N, C-alpha and C positions, 0 to 999 in steps of 0.2 A: 504494500500500500504506500502510496506517495502522499505526503502531507506538506502543505505550504503554510509557512508562518510569516508574519510581517514584523520586522524589527525596525525600531527607529534607526536612522542612518548612523547616529553617533554610537549606538550600541554595537551595530554591525562592524563599524570601523575599529572598535576595540579588538575584536577577534581578527579582523583582516590585518591589522597592524602587526600582530604577533605571528602572522603567517599560518594561523590555525584555520582548519576547516570548520566553518560554522555548522554545517550539516552534521559533521562527526561529533562535535561538542554537544549538540542538541540530542543526537542519538544516544551518546554516552550518558548524558544527564537523565534521559528517559529510562534507560536501562537500569541505572543506579537507583532511581526512585522506585521503579517497578519492583526491583529485588528487595529494597529496604522495606517496602510495604507488604511484601509477600505476594504480590500479584504476578511476578515473574519468577521462574525457577532459574537455577544456575545454568541449565542447558539452554533455556530460552534466551538468556543474556548472551550466551556464546553464539547462538544462531544470529541474534540481532547484530552483534558486533563482528561476526565472522572470526571468532576466537576459539581455540581448543580449550579443554577444561583447565589446563595448567595456565594458559594465558588469562582465562577468566579469573582464576585465583589471584594471579599477579595484579590484574586490573582492580579487583576488589581491595587488595592490600594497598595499592598505590592511592586508593581513594578512601582508605580507612573504613572499609565496610566489613563487618563481621559476617562470616559464613553462617547461613541458617542451618546449623548442624545440631540436631537434638540428641538427647540421650537415647531416644528410640532409634535414631539413625546409627548411633554408635553401636548399640546392641545388635542391630541387624547386620552391620558390617562384621562384628565379632563372630556372629553365628556363621556368616558366609565364609569367613577365614577359617574357622574351625572345620567346616565341611571340606573346604579345599585342601587343607593340610592333614586331614585325617585319612586321606586315601593313600 
């Protein structure tokens, strides 16, 4: 889906002066907010930004975003590892 937004010229110039892609910055901000609010998963952020799972982790770290990793997730991962290594 393509979305168009209107920015005041002085605001757009702030990003352009730094050589940053406004489109990329808006996409990243949307992905971060979506993840922080629980609307987007780790995988969805990766697809939005065309990043692999390790790059998404680094992206979150660079933006000081904690991973949504619950105790239940940890226990599920532990069970999976036990199954894999018990064979």
